[in-house]
CHARMM internal coordinates of N, CA and C (Angstrom, degrees):
IC EDIT
DIST 1 N 1 CA 1.3730
DIST 1 CA 1 C 1.5506
ANGL 1 N 1 CA 1 C 105.23
DIST 1 C 2 N 1.2795
ANGL 1 CA 1 C 2 N 118.24
DIHE 1 N 1 CA 1 C 2 N 132.17
DIST 2 N 2 CA 1.4953
ANGL 1 C 2 N 2 CA 125.11
DIHE 1 CA 1 C 2 N 2 CA 178.41
DIST 2 CA 2 C 1.5802
ANGL 2 N 2 CA 2 C 103.08
DIHE 1 C 2 N 2 CA 2 C -105.49
DIST 2 C 3 N 1.2572
ANGL 2 CA 2 C 3 N 119.29
DIHE 2 N 2 CA 2 C 3 N 134.87
DIST 3 N 3 CA 1.4704
ANGL 2 C 3 N 3 CA 124.36
DIHE 2 CA 2 C 3 N 3 CA 169.39
DIST 3 CA 3 C 1.5230
ANGL 3 N 3 CA 3 C 107.22
DIHE 2 C 3 N 3 CA 3 C -86.20
DIST 3 C 4 N 1.3077
ANGL 3 CA 3 C 4 N 115.22
DIHE 3 N 3 CA 3 C 4 N 137.90
DIST 4 N 4 CA 1.4773
ANGL 3 C 4 N 4 CA 122.44
DIHE 3 CA 3 C 4 N 4 CA 171.13
DIST 4 CA 4 C 1.5095
ANGL 4 N 4 CA 4 C 110.20
DIHE 3 C 4 N 4 CA 4 C -123.47
DIST 4 C 5 N 1.2729
ANGL 4 CA 4 C 5 N 116.52
DIHE 4 N 4 CA 4 C 5 N 137.19
DIST 5 N 5 CA 1.4349
ANGL 4 C 5 N 5 CA 120.47
DIHE 4 CA 4 C 5 N 5 CA 179.74
DIST 5 CA 5 C 1.5624
ANGL 5 N 5 CA 5 C 102.47
DIHE 4 C 5 N 5 CA 5 C -121.55
DIST 5 C 6 N 1.3391
ANGL 5 CA 5 C 6 N 112.16
DIHE 5 N 5 CA 5 C 6 N 130.12
DIST 6 N 6 CA 1.5057
ANGL 5 C 6 N 6 CA 114.64
DIHE 5 CA 5 C 6 N 6 CA -168.91
DIST 6 CA 6 C 1.5411
ANGL 6 N 6 CA 6 C 107.24
DIHE 5 C 6 N 6 CA 6 C -121.12
DIST 6 C 7 N 1.2167
ANGL 6 CA 6 C 7 N 121.90
DIHE 6 N 6 CA 6 C 7 N 28.98
DIST 7 N 7 CA 1.5077
ANGL 6 C 7 N 7 CA 119.63
DIHE 6 CA 6 C 7 N 7 CA 176.81
DIST 7 CA 7 C 1.5172
ANGL 7 N 7 CA 7 C 105.85
DIHE 6 C 7 N 7 CA 7 C -145.42
DIST 7 C 8 N 1.3068
ANGL 7 CA 7 C 8 N 116.27
DIHE 7 N 7 CA 7 C 8 N 147.47
DIST 8 N 8 CA 1.5136
ANGL 7 C 8 N 8 CA 123.41
DIHE 7 CA 7 C 8 N 8 CA -178.18
DIST 8 CA 8 C 1.5110
ANGL 8 N 8 CA 8 C 107.54
DIHE 7 C 8 N 8 CA 8 C -82.25
DIST 8 C 9 N 1.2890
ANGL 8 CA 8 C 9 N 121.57
DIHE 8 N 8 CA 8 C 9 N 154.74
DIST 9 N 9 CA 1.4135
ANGL 8 C 9 N 9 CA 128.08
DIHE 8 CA 8 C 9 N 9 CA 177.05
DIST 9 CA 9 C 1.5728
ANGL 9 N 9 CA 9 C 105.18
DIHE 8 C 9 N 9 CA 9 C -103.38
DIST 9 C 10 N 1.3683
ANGL 9 CA 9 C 10 N 108.36
DIHE 9 N 9 CA 9 C 10 N 94.71
DIST 10 N 10 CA 1.5203
ANGL 9 C 10 N 10 CA 116.73
DIHE 9 CA 9 C 10 N 10 CA 178.10
DIST 10 CA 10 C 1.5273
ANGL 10 N 10 CA 10 C 109.11
DIHE 9 C 10 N 10 CA 10 C -106.45
DIST 10 C 11 N 1.2937
ANGL 10 CA 10 C 11 N 124.11
DIHE 10 N 10 CA 10 C 11 N -36.58
DIST 11 N 11 CA 1.4387
ANGL 10 C 11 N 11 CA 124.05
DIHE 10 CA 10 C 11 N 11 CA -170.78
DIST 11 CA 11 C 1.5447
ANGL 11 N 11 CA 11 C 107.00
DIHE 10 C 11 N 11 CA 11 C -117.14
DIST 11 C 12 N 1.3080
ANGL 11 CA 11 C 12 N 109.73
DIHE 11 N 11 CA 11 C 12 N 174.25
DIST 12 N 12 CA 1.4960
ANGL 11 C 12 N 12 CA 118.11
DIHE 11 CA 11 C 12 N 12 CA 170.03
DIST 12 CA 12 C 1.5931
ANGL 12 N 12 CA 12 C 111.13
DIHE 11 C 12 N 12 CA 12 C -65.54
DIST 12 C 13 N 1.3223
ANGL 12 CA 12 C 13 N 114.55
DIHE 12 N 12 CA 12 C 13 N -35.42
DIST 13 N 13 CA 1.3920
ANGL 12 C 13 N 13 CA 119.99
DIHE 12 CA 12 C 13 N 13 CA 178.91
DIST 13 CA 13 C 1.6019
ANGL 13 N 13 CA 13 C 109.62
DIHE 12 C 13 N 13 CA 13 C -63.44
DIST 13 C 14 N 1.3649
ANGL 13 CA 13 C 14 N 115.12
DIHE 13 N 13 CA 13 C 14 N -39.77
DIST 14 N 14 CA 1.4306
ANGL 13 C 14 N 14 CA 121.24
DIHE 13 CA 13 C 14 N 14 CA 177.53
DIST 14 CA 14 C 1.5206
ANGL 14 N 14 CA 14 C 111.14
DIHE 13 C 14 N 14 CA 14 C -59.57
DIST 14 C 15 N 1.3308
ANGL 14 CA 14 C 15 N 111.69
DIHE 14 N 14 CA 14 C 15 N -47.93
DIST 15 N 15 CA 1.4273
ANGL 14 C 15 N 15 CA 121.21
DIHE 14 CA 14 C 15 N 15 CA -179.78
DIST 15 CA 15 C 1.5087
ANGL 15 N 15 CA 15 C 114.52
DIHE 14 C 15 N 15 CA 15 C -59.61
DIST 15 C 16 N 1.4038
ANGL 15 CA 15 C 16 N 116.12
DIHE 15 N 15 CA 15 C 16 N -34.89
DIST 16 N 16 CA 1.4233
ANGL 15 C 16 N 16 CA 125.57
DIHE 15 CA 15 C 16 N 16 CA 178.33
DIST 16 CA 16 C 1.5131
ANGL 16 N 16 CA 16 C 110.92
DIHE 15 C 16 N 16 CA 16 C -65.92
DIST 16 C 17 N 1.2497
ANGL 16 CA 16 C 17 N 113.29
DIHE 16 N 16 CA 16 C 17 N -40.00
DIST 17 N 17 CA 1.5205
ANGL 16 C 17 N 17 CA 123.92
DIHE 16 CA 16 C 17 N 17 CA 178.89
DIST 17 CA 17 C 1.5855
ANGL 17 N 17 CA 17 C 107.11
DIHE 16 C 17 N 17 CA 17 C -63.36
DIST 17 C 18 N 1.3402
ANGL 17 CA 17 C 18 N 118.40
DIHE 17 N 17 CA 17 C 18 N -45.52
DIST 18 N 18 CA 1.3460
ANGL 17 C 18 N 18 CA 123.13
DIHE 17 CA 17 C 18 N 18 CA 178.09
DIST 18 CA 18 C 1.4530
ANGL 18 N 18 CA 18 C 115.96
DIHE 17 C 18 N 18 CA 18 C -67.64
DIST 18 C 19 N 1.4132
ANGL 18 CA 18 C 19 N 115.31
DIHE 18 N 18 CA 18 C 19 N -36.32
DIST 19 N 19 CA 1.3906
ANGL 18 C 19 N 19 CA 124.74
DIHE 18 CA 18 C 19 N 19 CA 178.60
DIST 19 CA 19 C 1.6115
ANGL 19 N 19 CA 19 C 109.86
DIHE 18 C 19 N 19 CA 19 C -56.43
DIST 19 C 20 N 1.2433
ANGL 19 CA 19 C 20 N 114.47
DIHE 19 N 19 CA 19 C 20 N -42.24
DIST 20 N 20 CA 1.5350
ANGL 19 C 20 N 20 CA 121.29
DIHE 19 CA 19 C 20 N 20 CA -179.92
DIST 20 CA 20 C 1.4816
ANGL 20 N 20 CA 20 C 115.31
DIHE 19 C 20 N 20 CA 20 C -51.00
DIST 20 C 21 N 1.3969
ANGL 20 CA 20 C 21 N 116.74
DIHE 20 N 20 CA 20 C 21 N -27.46
DIST 21 N 21 CA 1.3835
ANGL 20 C 21 N 21 CA 118.28
DIHE 20 CA 20 C 21 N 21 CA 177.83
DIST 21 CA 21 C 1.4981
ANGL 21 N 21 CA 21 C 114.65
DIHE 20 C 21 N 21 CA 21 C -112.56
DIST 21 C 22 N 1.3056
ANGL 21 CA 21 C 22 N 114.02
DIHE 21 N 21 CA 21 C 22 N 7.91
DIST 22 N 22 CA 1.5441
ANGL 21 C 22 N 22 CA 118.29
DIHE 21 CA 21 C 22 N 22 CA -174.04
DIST 22 CA 22 C 1.4803
ANGL 22 N 22 CA 22 C 109.48
DIHE 21 C 22 N 22 CA 22 C -62.29
DIST 22 C 23 N 1.3850
ANGL 22 CA 22 C 23 N 120.58
DIHE 22 N 22 CA 22 C 23 N -38.49
DIST 23 N 23 CA 1.4760
ANGL 22 C 23 N 23 CA 117.86
DIHE 22 CA 22 C 23 N 23 CA -179.89
DIST 23 CA 23 C 1.4618
ANGL 23 N 23 CA 23 C 109.03
DIHE 22 C 23 N 23 CA 23 C -63.59
DIST 23 C 24 N 1.3575
ANGL 23 CA 23 C 24 N 129.98
DIHE 23 N 23 CA 23 C 24 N -36.73
DIST 24 N 24 CA 1.4290
ANGL 23 C 24 N 24 CA 130.28
DIHE 23 CA 23 C 24 N 24 CA 175.38
DIST 24 CA 24 C 1.5186
ANGL 24 N 24 CA 24 C 109.28
DIHE 23 C 24 N 24 CA 24 C -63.45
DIST 24 C 25 N 1.3376
ANGL 24 CA 24 C 25 N 115.77
DIHE 24 N 24 CA 24 C 25 N -42.93
DIST 25 N 25 CA 1.4911
ANGL 24 C 25 N 25 CA 120.21
DIHE 24 CA 24 C 25 N 25 CA -179.41
DIST 25 CA 25 C 1.5406
ANGL 25 N 25 CA 25 C 108.91
DIHE 24 C 25 N 25 CA 25 C -61.28
DIST 25 C 26 N 1.2989
ANGL 25 CA 25 C 26 N 117.66
DIHE 25 N 25 CA 25 C 26 N -45.60
DIST 26 N 26 CA 1.4669
ANGL 25 C 26 N 26 CA 125.54
DIHE 25 CA 25 C 26 N 26 CA -174.37
DIST 26 CA 26 C 1.5332
ANGL 26 N 26 CA 26 C 108.21
DIHE 25 C 26 N 26 CA 26 C -69.45
DIST 26 C 27 N 1.3207
ANGL 26 CA 26 C 27 N 118.89
DIHE 26 N 26 CA 26 C 27 N -47.13
DIST 27 N 27 CA 1.4405
ANGL 26 C 27 N 27 CA 124.59
DIHE 26 CA 26 C 27 N 27 CA -178.82
DIST 27 CA 27 C 1.5084
ANGL 27 N 27 CA 27 C 113.90
DIHE 26 C 27 N 27 CA 27 C -63.16
DIST 27 C 28 N 1.3707
ANGL 27 CA 27 C 28 N 115.75
DIHE 27 N 27 CA 27 C 28 N -33.36
DIST 28 N 28 CA 1.4346
ANGL 27 C 28 N 28 CA 122.38
DIHE 27 CA 27 C 28 N 28 CA 176.60
DIST 28 CA 28 C 1.5476
ANGL 28 N 28 CA 28 C 117.50
DIHE 27 C 28 N 28 CA 28 C -69.33
DIST 28 C 29 N 1.2947
ANGL 28 CA 28 C 29 N 117.49
DIHE 28 N 28 CA 28 C 29 N 154.63
DIST 29 N 29 CA 1.3900
ANGL 28 C 29 N 29 CA 119.25
DIHE 28 CA 28 C 29 N 29 CA 166.90
DIST 29 CA 29 C 1.5996
ANGL 29 N 29 CA 29 C 114.45
DIHE 28 C 29 N 29 CA 29 C -107.67
DIST 29 C 30 N 1.2613
ANGL 29 CA 29 C 30 N 111.66
DIHE 29 N 29 CA 29 C 30 N 2.44
DIST 30 N 30 CA 1.4319
ANGL 29 C 30 N 30 CA 119.24
DIHE 29 CA 29 C 30 N 30 CA -178.75
DIST 30 CA 30 C 1.5298
ANGL 30 N 30 CA 30 C 117.00
DIHE 29 C 30 N 30 CA 30 C -72.07
DIST 30 C 31 N 1.3119
ANGL 30 CA 30 C 31 N 114.10
DIHE 30 N 30 CA 30 C 31 N 156.99
DIST 31 N 31 CA 1.4502
ANGL 30 C 31 N 31 CA 114.26
DIHE 30 CA 30 C 31 N 31 CA -177.69
DIST 31 CA 31 C 1.5454
ANGL 31 N 31 CA 31 C 111.43
DIHE 30 C 31 N 31 CA 31 C -77.12
DIST 31 C 32 N 1.3424
ANGL 31 CA 31 C 32 N 116.91
DIHE 31 N 31 CA 31 C 32 N 161.39
DIST 32 N 32 CA 1.4273
ANGL 31 C 32 N 32 CA 122.64
DIHE 31 CA 31 C 32 N 32 CA -175.50
DIST 32 CA 32 C 1.4412
ANGL 32 N 32 CA 32 C 108.57
DIHE 31 C 32 N 32 CA 32 C -126.15
DIST 32 C 33 N 1.2976
ANGL 32 CA 32 C 33 N 119.55
DIHE 32 N 32 CA 32 C 33 N 118.42
DIST 33 N 33 CA 1.4989
ANGL 32 C 33 N 33 CA 124.70
DIHE 32 CA 32 C 33 N 33 CA 178.24
DIST 33 CA 33 C 1.4905
ANGL 33 N 33 CA 33 C 105.93
DIHE 32 C 33 N 33 CA 33 C -101.92
DIST 33 C 34 N 1.3352
ANGL 33 CA 33 C 34 N 116.23
DIHE 33 N 33 CA 33 C 34 N 126.57
DIST 34 N 34 CA 1.3531
ANGL 33 C 34 N 34 CA 125.49
DIHE 33 CA 33 C 34 N 34 CA 178.40
DIST 34 CA 34 C 1.5421
ANGL 34 N 34 CA 34 C 107.08
DIHE 33 C 34 N 34 CA 34 C -96.73
DIST 34 C 35 N 1.3248
ANGL 34 CA 34 C 35 N 116.53
DIHE 34 N 34 CA 34 C 35 N 124.42
DIST 35 N 35 CA 1.4664
ANGL 34 C 35 N 35 CA 122.50
DIHE 34 CA 34 C 35 N 35 CA -176.01
DIST 35 CA 35 C 1.6059
ANGL 35 N 35 CA 35 C 109.42
DIHE 34 C 35 N 35 CA 35 C -117.61
DIST 35 C 36 N 1.1617
ANGL 35 CA 35 C 36 N 118.12
DIHE 35 N 35 CA 35 C 36 N 129.08
DIST 36 N 36 CA 1.5026
ANGL 35 C 36 N 36 CA 118.11
DIHE 35 CA 35 C 36 N 36 CA 173.36
DIST 36 CA 36 C 1.5653
ANGL 36 N 36 CA 36 C 109.42
DIHE 35 C 36 N 36 CA 36 C -145.29
DIST 36 C 37 N 1.2158
ANGL 36 CA 36 C 37 N 119.45
DIHE 36 N 36 CA 36 C 37 N 167.35
DIST 37 N 37 CA 1.4784
ANGL 36 C 37 N 37 CA 119.00
DIHE 36 CA 36 C 37 N 37 CA -179.52
DIST 37 CA 37 C 1.5211
ANGL 37 N 37 CA 37 C 118.46
DIHE 36 C 37 N 37 CA 37 C -42.47
DIST 37 C 38 N 1.3637
ANGL 37 CA 37 C 38 N 117.53
DIHE 37 N 37 CA 37 C 38 N -45.89
DIST 38 N 38 CA 1.4042
ANGL 37 C 38 N 38 CA 116.54
DIHE 37 CA 37 C 38 N 38 CA -167.28
DIST 38 CA 38 C 1.5779
ANGL 38 N 38 CA 38 C 105.09
DIHE 37 C 38 N 38 CA 38 C -131.10
DIST 38 C 39 N 1.3060
ANGL 38 CA 38 C 39 N 118.50
DIHE 38 N 38 CA 38 C 39 N -4.06
DIST 39 N 39 CA 1.5670
ANGL 38 C 39 N 39 CA 119.85
DIHE 38 CA 38 C 39 N 39 CA 173.91
DIST 39 CA 39 C 1.5030
ANGL 39 N 39 CA 39 C 109.02
DIHE 38 C 39 N 39 CA 39 C 73.16
DIST 39 C 40 N 1.2610
ANGL 39 CA 39 C 40 N 120.12
DIHE 39 N 39 CA 39 C 40 N 20.17
DIST 40 N 40 CA 1.5113
ANGL 39 C 40 N 40 CA 119.96
DIHE 39 CA 39 C 40 N 40 CA 178.28
DIST 40 CA 40 C 1.4935
ANGL 40 N 40 CA 40 C 111.36
DIHE 39 C 40 N 40 CA 40 C -99.63
DIST 40 C 41 N 1.4410
ANGL 40 CA 40 C 41 N 115.93
DIHE 40 N 40 CA 40 C 41 N -114.36
DIST 41 N 41 CA 1.2916
ANGL 40 C 41 N 41 CA 124.75
DIHE 40 CA 40 C 41 N 41 CA -164.60
DIST 41 CA 41 C 1.5740
ANGL 41 N 41 CA 41 C 110.75
DIHE 40 C 41 N 41 CA 41 C -68.55
DIST 41 C 42 N 1.2372
ANGL 41 CA 41 C 42 N 120.80
DIHE 41 N 41 CA 41 C 42 N -44.93
DIST 42 N 42 CA 1.4300
ANGL 41 C 42 N 42 CA 130.02
DIHE 41 CA 41 C 42 N 42 CA 173.81
DIST 42 CA 42 C 1.5280
ANGL 42 N 42 CA 42 C 111.64
DIHE 41 C 42 N 42 CA 42 C -48.43
DIST 42 C 43 N 1.3026
ANGL 42 CA 42 C 43 N 112.08
DIHE 42 N 42 CA 42 C 43 N -53.06
DIST 43 N 43 CA 1.5229
ANGL 42 C 43 N 43 CA 119.65
DIHE 42 CA 42 C 43 N 43 CA -177.30
DIST 43 CA 43 C 1.6143
ANGL 43 N 43 CA 43 C 108.26
DIHE 42 C 43 N 43 CA 43 C -65.07
DIST 43 C 44 N 1.3159
ANGL 43 CA 43 C 44 N 111.48
DIHE 43 N 43 CA 43 C 44 N -38.64
DIST 44 N 44 CA 1.5428
ANGL 43 C 44 N 44 CA 115.56
DIHE 43 CA 43 C 44 N 44 CA -173.73
DIST 44 CA 44 C 1.5871
ANGL 44 N 44 CA 44 C 108.21
DIHE 43 C 44 N 44 CA 44 C -71.31
DIST 44 C 45 N 1.3308
ANGL 44 CA 44 C 45 N 117.14
DIHE 44 N 44 CA 44 C 45 N -33.75
DIST 45 N 45 CA 1.4205
ANGL 44 C 45 N 45 CA 123.41
DIHE 44 CA 44 C 45 N 45 CA 176.90
DIST 45 CA 45 C 1.4646
ANGL 45 N 45 CA 45 C 110.32
DIHE 44 C 45 N 45 CA 45 C -66.22
DIST 45 C 46 N 1.3182
ANGL 45 CA 45 C 46 N 122.43
DIHE 45 N 45 CA 45 C 46 N -41.32
DIST 46 N 46 CA 1.3608
ANGL 45 C 46 N 46 CA 127.71
DIHE 45 CA 45 C 46 N 46 CA 175.33
DIST 46 CA 46 C 1.5222
ANGL 46 N 46 CA 46 C 113.56
DIHE 45 C 46 N 46 CA 46 C -63.80
DIST 46 C 47 N 1.3635
ANGL 46 CA 46 C 47 N 114.28
DIHE 46 N 46 CA 46 C 47 N -48.57
DIST 47 N 47 CA 1.3851
ANGL 46 C 47 N 47 CA 119.16
DIHE 46 CA 46 C 47 N 47 CA 172.02
DIST 47 CA 47 C 1.4596
ANGL 47 N 47 CA 47 C 116.46
DIHE 46 C 47 N 47 CA 47 C -49.58
DIST 47 C 48 N 1.3762
ANGL 47 CA 47 C 48 N 112.64
DIHE 47 N 47 CA 47 C 48 N -54.40
DIST 48 N 48 CA 1.4703
ANGL 47 C 48 N 48 CA 123.40
DIHE 47 CA 47 C 48 N 48 CA 179.35
DIST 48 CA 48 C 1.5701
ANGL 48 N 48 CA 48 C 110.01
DIHE 47 C 48 N 48 CA 48 C -54.87
DIST 48 C 49 N 1.3234
ANGL 48 CA 48 C 49 N 117.16
DIHE 48 N 48 CA 48 C 49 N -45.39
DIST 49 N 49 CA 1.4249
ANGL 48 C 49 N 49 CA 121.09
DIHE 48 CA 48 C 49 N 49 CA -174.69
DIST 49 CA 49 C 1.6137
ANGL 49 N 49 CA 49 C 105.18
DIHE 48 C 49 N 49 CA 49 C -68.13
DIST 49 C 50 N 1.1918
ANGL 49 CA 49 C 50 N 122.59
DIHE 49 N 49 CA 49 C 50 N -50.22
DIST 50 N 50 CA 1.4667
ANGL 49 C 50 N 50 CA 121.00
DIHE 49 CA 49 C 50 N 50 CA 177.26
DIST 50 CA 50 C 1.4949
ANGL 50 N 50 CA 50 C 114.67
DIHE 49 C 50 N 50 CA 50 C -53.48
DIST 50 C 51 N 1.3138
ANGL 50 CA 50 C 51 N 113.26
DIHE 50 N 50 CA 50 C 51 N -45.55
DIST 51 N 51 CA 1.5082
ANGL 50 C 51 N 51 CA 120.59
DIHE 50 CA 50 C 51 N 51 CA 175.99
DIST 51 CA 51 C 1.4737
ANGL 51 N 51 CA 51 C 108.44
DIHE 50 C 51 N 51 CA 51 C -56.81
DIST 51 C 52 N 1.3619
ANGL 51 CA 51 C 52 N 114.59
DIHE 51 N 51 CA 51 C 52 N -49.49
DIST 52 N 52 CA 1.6243
ANGL 51 C 52 N 52 CA 114.63
DIHE 51 CA 51 C 52 N 52 CA 173.88
DIST 52 CA 52 C 1.4077
ANGL 52 N 52 CA 52 C 114.96
DIHE 51 C 52 N 52 CA 52 C -53.48
DIST 52 C 53 N 1.3058
ANGL 52 CA 52 C 53 N 115.58
DIHE 52 N 52 CA 52 C 53 N -31.48
DIST 53 N 53 CA 1.5682
ANGL 52 C 53 N 53 CA 119.20
DIHE 52 CA 52 C 53 N 53 CA -177.40
DIST 53 CA 53 C 1.5879
ANGL 53 N 53 CA 53 C 111.78
DIHE 52 C 53 N 53 CA 53 C -87.37
DIST 53 C 54 N 1.2605
ANGL 53 CA 53 C 54 N 116.49
DIHE 53 N 53 CA 53 C 54 N 18.47
DIST 54 N 54 CA 1.4942
ANGL 53 C 54 N 54 CA 123.39
DIHE 53 CA 53 C 54 N 54 CA 172.41
DIST 54 CA 54 C 1.5449
ANGL 54 N 54 CA 54 C 111.86
DIHE 53 C 54 N 54 CA 54 C 78.77
DIST 54 C 55 N 1.4097
ANGL 54 CA 54 C 55 N 122.02
DIHE 54 N 54 CA 54 C 55 N 17.04
DIST 55 N 55 CA 1.3805
ANGL 54 C 55 N 55 CA 121.07
DIHE 54 CA 54 C 55 N 55 CA 175.02
DIST 55 CA 55 C 1.5511
ANGL 55 N 55 CA 55 C 106.70
DIHE 54 C 55 N 55 CA 55 C -78.77
DIST 55 C 56 N 1.2771
ANGL 55 CA 55 C 56 N 115.92
DIHE 55 N 55 CA 55 C 56 N 130.49
DIST 56 N 56 CA 1.4872
ANGL 55 C 56 N 56 CA 122.71
DIHE 55 CA 55 C 56 N 56 CA 179.45
DIST 56 CA 56 C 1.4981
ANGL 56 N 56 CA 56 C 112.10
DIHE 55 C 56 N 56 CA 56 C -55.64
DIST 56 C 57 N 1.3398
ANGL 56 CA 56 C 57 N 114.04
DIHE 56 N 56 CA 56 C 57 N 118.78
DIST 57 N 57 CA 1.5812
ANGL 56 C 57 N 57 CA 118.13
DIHE 56 CA 56 C 57 N 57 CA -179.02
DIST 57 CA 57 C 1.4632
ANGL 57 N 57 CA 57 C 116.29
DIHE 56 C 57 N 57 CA 57 C -59.65
DIST 57 C 58 N 1.3735
ANGL 57 CA 57 C 58 N 113.14
DIHE 57 N 57 CA 57 C 58 N -19.05
DIST 58 N 58 CA 1.5932
ANGL 57 C 58 N 58 CA 115.08
DIHE 57 CA 57 C 58 N 58 CA 174.92
DIST 58 CA 58 C 1.5150
ANGL 58 N 58 CA 58 C 111.10
DIHE 57 C 58 N 58 CA 58 C -72.72
DIST 58 C 59 N 1.3352
ANGL 58 CA 58 C 59 N 118.23
DIHE 58 N 58 CA 58 C 59 N -13.26
DIST 59 N 59 CA 1.4415
ANGL 58 C 59 N 59 CA 118.76
DIHE 58 CA 58 C 59 N 59 CA -177.64
DIST 59 CA 59 C 1.6449
ANGL 59 N 59 CA 59 C 112.18
DIHE 58 C 59 N 59 CA 59 C -94.46
DIST 59 C 60 N 1.3024
ANGL 59 CA 59 C 60 N 115.13
DIHE 59 N 59 CA 59 C 60 N -12.64
DIST 60 N 60 CA 1.4582
ANGL 59 C 60 N 60 CA 123.65
DIHE 59 CA 59 C 60 N 60 CA -174.63
DIST 60 CA 60 C 1.5205
ANGL 60 N 60 CA 60 C 115.65
DIHE 59 C 60 N 60 CA 60 C -91.86
DIST 60 C 61 N 1.3237
ANGL 60 CA 60 C 61 N 113.45
DIHE 60 N 60 CA 60 C 61 N 128.54
DIST 61 N 61 CA 1.4744
ANGL 60 C 61 N 61 CA 118.07
DIHE 60 CA 60 C 61 N 61 CA -177.26
DIST 61 CA 61 C 1.5563
ANGL 61 N 61 CA 61 C 105.21
DIHE 60 C 61 N 61 CA 61 C -133.94
DIST 61 C 62 N 1.3006
ANGL 61 CA 61 C 62 N 115.16
DIHE 61 N 61 CA 61 C 62 N 146.67
DIST 62 N 62 CA 1.4514
ANGL 61 C 62 N 62 CA 122.77
DIHE 61 CA 61 C 62 N 62 CA 171.76
DIST 62 CA 62 C 1.5095
ANGL 62 N 62 CA 62 C 109.65
DIHE 61 C 62 N 62 CA 62 C -110.70
DIST 62 C 63 N 1.4087
ANGL 62 CA 62 C 63 N 118.10
DIHE 62 N 62 CA 62 C 63 N 124.53
DIST 63 N 63 CA 1.3792
ANGL 62 C 63 N 63 CA 117.97
DIHE 62 CA 62 C 63 N 63 CA 172.57
DIST 63 CA 63 C 1.5694
ANGL 63 N 63 CA 63 C 114.69
DIHE 62 C 63 N 63 CA 63 C -61.12
DIST 63 C 64 N 1.2910
ANGL 63 CA 63 C 64 N 119.09
DIHE 63 N 63 CA 63 C 64 N 114.86
DIST 64 N 64 CA 1.4131
ANGL 63 C 64 N 64 CA 122.67
DIHE 63 CA 63 C 64 N 64 CA -167.75
DIST 64 CA 64 C 1.4768
ANGL 64 N 64 CA 64 C 109.70
DIHE 63 C 64 N 64 CA 64 C -67.92
DIST 64 C 65 N 1.4168
ANGL 64 CA 64 C 65 N 117.38
DIHE 64 N 64 CA 64 C 65 N 130.25
DIST 65 N 65 CA 1.3285
ANGL 64 C 65 N 65 CA 127.11
DIHE 64 CA 64 C 65 N 65 CA 178.85
DIST 65 CA 65 C 1.5515
ANGL 65 N 65 CA 65 C 109.17
DIHE 64 C 65 N 65 CA 65 C 70.11
DIST 65 C 66 N 1.2570
ANGL 65 CA 65 C 66 N 120.90
DIHE 65 N 65 CA 65 C 66 N 9.06
DIST 66 N 66 CA 1.4718
ANGL 65 C 66 N 66 CA 123.69
DIHE 65 CA 65 C 66 N 66 CA 170.89
DIST 66 CA 66 C 1.5840
ANGL 66 N 66 CA 66 C 114.67
DIHE 65 C 66 N 66 CA 66 C 67.15
DIST 66 C 67 N 1.3521
ANGL 66 CA 66 C 67 N 113.46
DIHE 66 N 66 CA 66 C 67 N -172.96
DIST 67 N 67 CA 1.4756
ANGL 66 C 67 N 67 CA 120.73
DIHE 66 CA 66 C 67 N 67 CA 177.99
DIST 67 CA 67 C 1.4855
ANGL 67 N 67 CA 67 C 110.53
DIHE 66 C 67 N 67 CA 67 C -59.66
DIST 67 C 68 N 1.3225
ANGL 67 CA 67 C 68 N 118.26
DIHE 67 N 67 CA 67 C 68 N -42.37
DIST 68 N 68 CA 1.3594
ANGL 67 C 68 N 68 CA 123.72
DIHE 67 CA 67 C 68 N 68 CA -176.00
DIST 68 CA 68 C 1.5473
ANGL 68 N 68 CA 68 C 113.61
DIHE 67 C 68 N 68 CA 68 C -46.97
DIST 68 C 69 N 1.2494
ANGL 68 CA 68 C 69 N 114.30
DIHE 68 N 68 CA 68 C 69 N -43.94
DIST 69 N 69 CA 1.5401
ANGL 68 C 69 N 69 CA 118.81
DIHE 68 CA 68 C 69 N 69 CA 177.88
DIST 69 CA 69 C 1.5161
ANGL 69 N 69 CA 69 C 117.10
DIHE 68 C 69 N 69 CA 69 C -67.04
DIST 69 C 70 N 1.3776
ANGL 69 CA 69 C 70 N 112.50
DIHE 69 N 69 CA 69 C 70 N -18.17
DIST 70 N 70 CA 1.4932
ANGL 69 C 70 N 70 CA 117.98
DIHE 69 CA 69 C 70 N 70 CA -173.58
DIST 70 CA 70 C 1.4976
ANGL 70 N 70 CA 70 C 110.86
DIHE 69 C 70 N 70 CA 70 C -99.53
DIST 70 C 71 N 1.2845
ANGL 70 CA 70 C 71 N 121.63
DIHE 70 N 70 CA 70 C 71 N -6.01
DIST 71 N 71 CA 1.4037
ANGL 70 C 71 N 71 CA 127.29
DIHE 70 CA 70 C 71 N 71 CA 178.70
DIST 71 CA 71 C 1.5725
ANGL 71 N 71 CA 71 C 109.98
DIHE 70 C 71 N 71 CA 71 C -82.33
DIST 71 C 72 N 1.3348
ANGL 71 CA 71 C 72 N 116.10
DIHE 71 N 71 CA 71 C 72 N 134.40
DIST 72 N 72 CA 1.4716
ANGL 71 C 72 N 72 CA 117.03
DIHE 71 CA 71 C 72 N 72 CA -179.93
DIST 72 CA 72 C 1.5449
ANGL 72 N 72 CA 72 C 107.24
DIHE 71 C 72 N 72 CA 72 C -143.11
DIST 72 C 73 N 1.3245
ANGL 72 CA 72 C 73 N 113.90
DIHE 72 N 72 CA 72 C 73 N 156.90
DIST 73 N 73 CA 1.5195
ANGL 72 C 73 N 73 CA 117.32
DIHE 72 CA 72 C 73 N 73 CA 175.00
DIST 73 CA 73 C 1.4821
ANGL 73 N 73 CA 73 C 112.13
DIHE 72 C 73 N 73 CA 73 C -87.25
DIST 73 C 74 N 1.3136
ANGL 73 CA 73 C 74 N 114.82
DIHE 73 N 73 CA 73 C 74 N 150.76
DIST 74 N 74 CA 1.4414
ANGL 73 C 74 N 74 CA 122.08
DIHE 73 CA 73 C 74 N 74 CA 175.00
DIST 74 CA 74 C 1.5036
ANGL 74 N 74 CA 74 C 114.18
DIHE 73 C 74 N 74 CA 74 C -83.40
END
COOR INIT
IC SEED 1 N 1 CA 1 C
IC BUILD
């Protein structure tokens, strides 16, 4: 199982949402993919927050260029 986190950590409210699953993230050995609209500042803030919360940096990944780069027209 791979965890994916699809919102940036901008506010204390955002951090509180992430804190609700922090035990699951800490207990797991699975990779964590951080997904945000463009894969820039929001993703980096989430990455840094999880690292600060003792999540192994080797498990953290940011979806390059975010969701915007993965959307295509049929």
